[in-house]
C-alpha positions in Angstrom: -0.1 0.1 0.2 1.5 3.4 -0.9 2.0 6.1 1.7 1.8 9.9 1.5 5.4 11.5 2.1 5.8 14.5 3.9 8.4 16.9 4.0 8.4 17.6 7.6 12.1 19.3 8.1 14.5 21.6 5.5 17.8 22.5 6.0 19.8 24.9 3.6 22.8 26.6 2.3 23.1 28.4 -0.9 24.1 31.5 -2.8 20.7 33.5 -1.6 21.7 32.4 2.0 21.9 29.5 5.0 18.5 30.4 6.5 15.5 29.0 4.5 13.2 32.7 5.3 16.1 34.5 4.3 16.2 32.0 0.6 12.6 32.3 0.8 12.8 36.2 0.7 15.6 36.2 -2.1 14.0 34.5 -4.3 10.6 36.4 -4.3 12.7 39.6 -4.7 14.7 38.1 -7.4 18.0 38.7 -6.0 21.1 36.8 -7.4 23.9 35.3 -5.1 26.6 36.1 -8.1 29.9 37.3 -6.9 33.1 37.6 -8.6 35.2 34.6 -8.6 38.5 36.2 -7.7 36.4 36.3 -4.0 37.2 32.7 -4.3 40.7 32.6 -5.6 43.4 33.7 -7.8 41.6 34.0 -11.6 44.3 35.5 -13.9 44.4 32.5 -15.2 40.8 31.9 -15.7 38.3 33.8 -18.0 35.5 33.3 -16.0 34.0 36.2 -13.6 31.4 35.0 -11.4 30.5 32.1 -9.3 27.7 32.0 -6.6 29.5 31.2 -3.1 27.3 30.9 -0.1 28.0 34.2 1.6 29.4 34.8 4.8 30.0 30.7 5.8 31.5 30.3 8.9 30.6 26.6 10.1 32.0 27.0 13.0 29.9 30.5 13.9 26.7 28.3 12.7 27.0 24.8 14.5 28.9 25.8 17.6 30.0 22.6 18.7 28.7 20.1 15.9 31.6 21.7 13.5 34.3 19.8 15.5 34.2 16.6 13.5 34.9 18.8 10.5 37.2 21.1 12.2 40.8 21.9 10.3 39.6 19.6 7.1 38.9 22.5 4.7 36.2 20.2 3.2 34.0 23.0 2.3 31.7 20.3 0.2 30.7 18.4 3.6 30.6 21.7 5.7 27.2 22.1 4.0 25.8 19.1 3.9 26.7 18.5 7.2 25.2 21.9 8.3 21.9 21.0 5.8 21.3 17.9 7.7 21.9 19.2 11.1 19.2 22.4 10.1 16.6 19.6 8.9 16.3 17.7 11.8 16.6 20.8 14.1 13.3 21.7 12.1 12.0 18.5 12.1 12.2 17.9 15.9 12.7 20.8 17.3 16.4 19.3 18.9 18.8 17.7 18.5 17.9 15.3 21.7 14.5 14.9 19.6 16.0 13.6 16.5 18.4 11.3 18.4 15.2 9.7 20.6 13.1 9.7 17.2 15.6 7.4 15.3 16.5 5.4 18.7 12.7 4.1 17.9 12.7 3.9 14.6 16.1 1.6 14.4 16.5 0.4 10.7 13.4 2.1 9.2 15.3 5.4 9.8 17.9 6.2 6.5 19.9 8.7 4.9 20.3 9.3 1.3 22.8 12.3 0.8 24.2 13.3 -3.1 28.1 14.7 -3.6 30.5 14.6 -6.3 32.7 11.9 -6.6 35.2 12.5 -3.8 35.5 14.5 -0.8 38.8 16.3 -1.8 39.7 19.0 -0.4 42.1 21.2 -2.2 45.0 20.4 -0.6 44.8 16.8 -0.7 44.7 17.0 -4.6 47.4 19.0 -5.2 49.2 16.7 -2.2 48.1 13.7 -4.0 47.3 14.3 -7.7 50.1 17.2 -8.6 52.9 14.4 -8.1 51.4 12.8 -11.5 51.9 15.7 -13.5 55.2 16.4 -15.1 55.0 20.1 -16.1 51.9 20.1 -18.1 51.7 16.5 -19.1 50.5 13.9 -17.1 52.8 11.5 -16.5 51.1 8.1 -17.0 53.8 5.8 -15.8 54.4 8.3 -12.6 50.9 7.5 -12.2 50.4 4.3 -12.5 53.8 3.8 -9.6 51.8 5.8 -7.1 48.4 3.6 -7.6 51.2 1.0 -6.7 52.4 2.7 -3.4 50.9 3.1 -0.1 48.6 6.8 -0.2 46.7 8.7 1.6 44.0 9.0 -1.1 42.0 6.1 -0.9 42.0 5.9 3.1 40.6 9.8 2.9 39.0 10.4 0.1 35.6 8.5 1.1 32.1 9.7 -0.4 29.8 9.1 2.3 31.2 12.0 5.4 28.5 12.8 5.8 26.8 10.0 6.1 28.9 9.1 9.3 28.6 12.1 10.8 25.1 11.5 10.7 25.0 8.2 12.0 27.4 9.1 15.0 25.4 12.2 16.1 21.8 11.1 15.8 21.8 7.6 15.4 20.6 6.8 12.5 20.9 3.2 11.3 19.3 2.1 8.5 20.0 2.2 5.2 22.4 4.6 3.7 23.3 5.9 0.4 25.3 8.6 -1.6 24.3 9.3 -4.9 26.4 10.8 -7.3 24.5 11.3 -10.3 25.8 14.3 -11.7 23.8 17.1 -11.6 20.7 15.0 -11.6 21.7 13.4 -8.1 20.1 15.7 -5.4 16.7 15.2 -6.8 17.0 11.5 -7.3 18.3 11.0 -3.8 15.1 13.0 -2.7 12.9 11.0 -5.0 14.2 7.8 -3.7 14.1 8.2 -0.2 10.4 9.2 -1.0 9.9 5.8 -2.4 11.2 4.1 0.1 8.7 5.4 2.5 5.9 5.5 0.0 6.9 1.1 -0.2 6.9 0.7 3.4 10.3 0.0 3.6 11.1 3.3 6.0 9.5 6.0 7.9 12.4 8.9 8.3 14.5 9.5 5.2 17.0 12.4 5.4 17.9 13.0 2.1 19.1 15.8 -0.2 22.7 16.7 -1.4 25.8 18.7 -1.1 28.6 19.9 -3.4 31.1 22.9 -3.7 33.4 23.1 -6.8 34.2 26.3 -6.5 37.9 26.3 -6.6 40.6 25.7 -9.4 40.4 22.4 -10.1 36.8 22.4 -10.2 36.6 25.3 -12.2 38.9 24.6 -14.6 37.2 21.1 -15.6 33.6 23.0 -16.6 36.0 25.4 -18.7 37.6 22.8 -20.4 34.2 20.9 -21.1 33.0 24.7 -22.4 30.4 24.9 -19.7 31.0 27.9 -18.3 30.0 31.3 -19.3 33.2 33.3 -20.2 31.3 36.4 -20.4 33.0 39.5 -18.7 31.4 43.0 -19.9 29.0 42.7 -17.0 28.3 42.3 -13.4 29.1 38.9 -12.0 24.8 39.1 -11.3 24.2 39.7 -15.2 26.6 36.8 -16.1 23.9 34.0 -15.7 21.0 34.2 -18.4 18.9 30.9 -18.9 17.0 31.1 -22.3 17.9 34.2 -23.5 19.2 34.6 -27.0 23.0 36.0 -25.6 23.7 32.9 -22.9 26.7 31.4 -23.1 26.9 28.8 -20.1 26.4 28.5 -16.6 27.5 30.1 -14.0 29.4 27.8 -11.1 27.5 27.6 -7.6 27.7 25.9 -4.6 25.7 24.5 -1.1 23.6 22.1 0.4 19.9 21.2 1.0 18.6 18.4 2.6 15.1 17.4 3.6 13.3 15.3 6.5 11.0 12.8 4.8 8.5 11.2 6.8 5.5 9.0 6.7 2.7 11.3 6.4 0.3 9.7 9.2 3.5 9.4 11.9 4.0 13.3 11.4 0.4 13.5 11.7 0.3 11.9 14.9 3.3 13.6 16.4 2.2 17.2 14.9 4.5 17.4 12.9 4.7 20.7 10.4 4.2 20.0 6.5 6.2 21.9 4.1 4.8 19.9 0.8 4.7 16.8 -0.4 6.7 14.6 -2.4 4.6 13.1 -4.6 6.9 11.7 -7.6 10.5 10.9 -9.0 11.1 10.0 -13.0 14.6 8.7 -14.0 16.1 8.5 -17.2 19.6 7.9 -19.0 19.9 9.0 -22.9 23.5 8.7 -22.6 23.8 11.3 -25.8 26.6 12.7 -25.0 28.9 13.6 -22.1 28.0 16.8 -22.2 25.2 17.6 -23.9 21.4 16.4 -24.6 19.6 14.9 -27.2 18.7 18.3 -29.2 15.0 16.6 -29.0 15.3 16.2 -25.1 14.2 13.1 -25.3 15.7 12.0 -21.7 14.3 14.9 -20.2 10.6 13.9 -21.6 11.2 10.1 -20.0 11.9 12.0 -16.5 8.9 14.3 -16.6 6.3 11.4 -17.8 7.7 8.8 -15.4 7.2 11.8 -12.4 4.1 12.4 -13.6 2.8 8.8 -13.5 4.3 8.1 -10.0 2.3 11.0 -9.0 -0.9 9.8 -10.7 -1.2 12.9 -12.0 -1.5 14.5 -15.3 0.3 17.7 -17.2 -2.9 19.9 -16.4 -1.9 19.2 -13.2 1.4 20.7 -12.6 1.3 24.6 -11.9 5.0 25.6 -12.5 8.1 24.0 -14.0 11.4 24.3 -11.9 13.9 24.3 -15.1 16.9 22.3 -15.2 17.7 26.1 -16.8 21.7 26.0 -16.9 22.1 28.9 -19.2 24.2 27.0 -21.5 22.6 27.2 -25.4 22.0 23.3 -25.7 20.1 22.4 -22.9 18.2 25.2 -22.6 17.0 24.4 -25.9 16.5 21.1 -25.2 14.6 21.0 -22.3 12.0 23.6 -24.2 11.9 21.2 -26.9 11.3 18.6 -24.1 8.7 20.4 -22.3 6.7 21.3 -25.4 6.2 17.1 -26.1 4.8 16.8 -22.5 2.9 19.9 -21.8 2.4 21.6 -25.2 3.6 24.9 -26.3 3.1 28.3 -25.1 -0.7 28.5 -23.9 -0.4 24.8 -22.6 2.5 24.6 -20.7 2.3 26.3 -17.1 4.9 28.7 -16.4 8.7 27.6 -16.5 11.6 29.6 -14.7 15.4 29.0 -13.9 16.4 29.3 -10.4 20.1 28.9 -11.6 20.0 32.4 -12.5 20.4 33.8 -9.4 22.0 30.9 -7.4 24.3 29.4 -10.0 24.6 25.7 -10.8 25.4 23.5 -7.5 26.1 20.5 -9.2 25.5 17.6 -7.2 23.3 19.7 -4.7 21.3 21.6 -7.5 18.1 19.1 -7.9 18.2 19.5 -3.9 18.2 23.1 -3.5 16.1 23.8 -6.3 13.3 21.4 -4.4 13.6 23.4 -1.6 13.0 26.4 -3.4 10.0 24.9 -5.0 8.7 23.8 -2.2 9.1 27.6 -0.6 7.2 29.1 -4.2 4.2 26.3 -3.0 4.3 28.0 0.7 5.0 31.4 -0.8 2.5 31.3 -3.9 4.7 32.7 -6.3 6.2 31.5 -9.6 9.9 32.7 -9.3 11.9 34.7 -12.2 14.4 34.3 -14.4 16.6 36.5 -14.1 18.4 38.3 -16.8 15.9 37.0 -19.6 15.7 40.5 -21.7 16.0 39.0 -25.2 13.8 35.6 -25.3 15.5 33.3 -27.8 12.7 31.9 -30.2 14.4 28.6 -29.1 13.1 28.6 -26.0 9.9 30.2 -26.1 7.3 29.0 -23.0 6.6 31.5 -20.6 9.9 32.0 -18.9 9.0 34.5 -16.0 11.3 37.2 -17.1 12.9 39.0 -14.4 10.4 39.5 -12.1 8.7 36.9 -9.5 4.5 36.4 -9.9 1.9 35.8 -7.7 0.0 32.8 -8.5 -1.6 29.6 -6.3 0.6 26.9 -6.8 -0.9 23.4 -5.9 1.9 20.8 -7.5 5.1 22.0 -9.1 7.7 19.8 -11.4 11.8 20.1 -10.8 13.9 19.2 -13.6 17.5 18.0 -13.1 19.4 16.6 -16.1 23.1 15.5 -15.8 26.2 15.4 -17.4 26.1 11.9 -19.1 22.9 12.0 -19.8 21.2 11.3 -16.5 18.3 13.2 -15.7 15.8 13.4 -12.8 12.3 15.2 -12.3 10.4 15.6 -9.1 6.8 16.5 -8.9 6.2 18.3 -5.2 3.1 18.9 -3.6 2.1 22.0 -1.1 1.0 21.0 2.2 -2.7 21.2 2.1 
């Protein structure tokens, strides 16, 4: 028997802020979190202007003694995940002690499913472990092979479930534990699969979401070499990301973390929990068209969106707003528009579509989780969030893309899209609290 899944706790850190109400206010007002990339590191070798960094970040100031497990690790990514998880649990249960008591009672029916990048590699660790494999600007395969045969700290310290371990240690979550590495769709898929565990009666409470930070030289270089980042230099950082605009030329790198407490609705009602919204459906697909490009007809996205609607038991006409993947790359936005038309119809038939990445950048593995929170806030606040910097809509992106200013509208259901490198696609259907 399928069970209803409530979101009873929310934690978030993104370029719009590290408090859920601050993020909600920034979304309503259409503010950008973009700053100069040079605020993160020396960018003299990088023709990239902007990044969307979490402002004023200091884990010690935010979590006090709970920051201690990550002290001295220089692991900004893990800090976002840990912070978002703690905030979500406190939001759901009121205190750390109440959360621990909950999971003690749940035993194996409490679980964690988070999304992250492939490794928890700090910059200092990456330089120590990887740079010796290079001879000048040339990768030395023989040197690398020798390094792999010798004892190395790399494999011991670069584990990817660090935050899962911290959650289990602090709160006693003893059931299922997974880390999702599904590229830019990872956060959305983690939430959707966590909801399935509850819906199918396998778990009662699941922490689900994602965290990521690639705003460092290796991270930026990797996306720059793929041709994915905007190299626009003729404007303010807040004006670089331009989804659906004819002048778009790539995305702005972002960072952050978002974690939801998902809970069986009957259990949540019995304890008087607040409902932020509901996770109604997940659709996934793998089109594997190209590593860094979607198929022009958007067939993988079509499959994911239809799968999410099918699991939610909804028709396209039931969706009031689409939070697009909306990266601002020339290929993605046109392909996503084509896919939405195949599922929903053209302008006048499809609901409003906008891109949160225009203001908070692309948080990669965390993107789907962060945008799920923004979608829940849109449902709660009764607004369709805007697409910033959309001054000249591309004729190939001819849907209602909500340019510049948020729009008041009663929303009952939102579709949030997350499409990743390699053709991995995830779509979530989220419902309001009522």
